[in-house]
N, C-alpha and C positions, 0 to 999 in steps of 0.2 A: 039256478039263477046266476047270471053272470057276474064276475066279480066277487062271489062269495068267498070269504077267507076261511078256507078251512084248515089248510097248513103252511104254516108261516116258518122261515128259518131267519134267524139273525145272525150274522157273520160278526166274527170279533176282529180287531184291528189287524192281527197278523193275518188272516183270511183275505181281508180287503188288500193287504199289501201284496200277496200271492196273487189276487186277481191282477193287479196293475203291472206287476212283473212278467205275468205271463201274456197279458195283453202286448205289451212293448215287445216282448222276444216275438210273438207272433207276428207282429207287424212288421217286425226287422225281416224276417224270411220270406214275406210276402213276394210274389212274382211283381214283375213291372206291368204284366197283362192283368192282373188283378186290379192294380190301380187304375188303367185305363178304363176298364169295366165298370168299376165300382167308385172309384176316387172322384168322381165329378159331383159326387152328392155330398161327399163330407170331406173335409181338410184332413192332414195327416192327424192331428192331435184330437179331432173329434172322432176320426175312428178309431183311435186306441181307446179313447172312453168308451164308447161303444162296445169293443172288444172287451174292456175291463168289466163291464155290465154281464155280458154274456159270459165269461169266465166265473164271475161272482154267482150267476145261477148255477152253472155245474159244480161249484163247491157247496151251493146250498143243497142240491139234489144229492150229492154225495154224504152231507152231513145228515141229510133226512133219515137216508138209509144207514145212518151209523159207519160208514167209510173212515175211520180215522187214519190220518195221514194220507188222505188222497192229495196229489198231485195232478194239477189238469196238464194235458199234453200240449207241445208247441208245435211239434214238426209231424203230426198226423193229420192235419186238416182234413177232415171228412173222410180218411182211409180207416179209421178205426172209432169206436163208439165214443161219446164224450165222457161218459162215467161207465166203467165195465170192472164187473166183478166176473167170478169163475161161473156165476149164476145168472148174470142179467148184463145186456148191452143197451144202455140208454142214450138215445141223442135228447138233448136238452135245447129246447127253443125258448128265447128269452124275448120279451116284450116291456116297455115301461107301462106300457097302458093297462089300467084294470079290466078294461072289456076287450083286450087283445086277442087276437087270433094266433093258433098253432100255424105257421107256416113254413111249407117245405117247398123247394125248388124242384121243377121238371128234372134238371139235370143231376140232382143229389142223387149220390150213390148210398143208398141205405141197403143194410143187410135184411132179408127177408124177415129175422126174428127179433129187430129192434123194436123197441117202445120208445115213443115220443113223449116227452114231459114238457108241460108248457109250466114256465115260470115268468110272472111277472112282478115288476118293481124295481125299485132302485138300491144299491147299497146304502146300509147295510141289511135293509128288510127285502126278502125274497117271499113271495108267494107261490107255492106249489099249486096251480088252477086244477090240473088233472093229466090223464095220460091217454094214450090210444096207439095200438099197434101200429107200426109205420104203415103195412099194407093195406088198413083199413083206411088211413090219412090219406092216401094216394088213390082212392077211388075217384070216379068222375063226378061224384055228387058235390066234391069238396073243389073241383078245379075252378079257378078264378077264370070267368070268361075272357077278362082284359089282360090279365096277366101272365095265363099260361102256367101257373103254378099253384099250388094246394092250401086252401084256408079252412081252417078246422075251427069252428065257433066253439067257445069253451062249454056251451051246453051240451055238445055233442062228445066231450071228453069224458071218461070215467073218474070217479074219484079216487083220489091217492090212496084211501084206505082198502081198496078192493085189487090195487096191484099185487101184492103179496100173495093173495089167495088165487089170482089167475093164472090160466095156463098159457096166455099170450107170451111169447117173447122169451121163453126160459128163465121167466122172473120169479123162481121160486125163491126168495130173498128171507 
C-alpha cells in the first residue's frame, strides 16, 4: 500500500541544524552551470530549503541504521554514496509527498552495488518508504516516457526490514 508508514525517524534539533548547515555549504560550492540548469525552478533560498530536507533524509537513514555521529558530505555530490559504511553504500532519495516516487536521473552515476532508499516527509519527521538496488531501479520498466529518468513507485520497493538480510548492495549491516 502506498504511503504506509512502517519506519519513521524523528530528527532532534541538532540534527536539523546539521541539515541546514550542510545544505548551505552544498549550495555555496555548486557550480554556476548547476544554477543555469536547475536554478530556473527555485530561487536560492528555496533551493537551500530543498537541500536541507534531502540532507535531513540522509541523517534519518543513518539514524535508522544506528550510525551515530554521521556527518553528511558537502563536496562529494554524487561521487560517493549519501550514507556509507564499510558494509553498505546507500543513495538516499527524498520526496515531500506521501505517495512520491523514488526518482533516479539518467545521468546519475550510481555504483553497481548501491542501494537506493526512498524517504518521504519533512523535517523533523521522515518516513523510510523502502529500498531497491540501484541496478533494478534503472531498468526500462521504470523509465519515465516523457522525462527520460527512472520513477520507481513505492509499491515496487522492498520493505526496510528486508534490507539487512538481503544480498543486494553489500548491505549486511
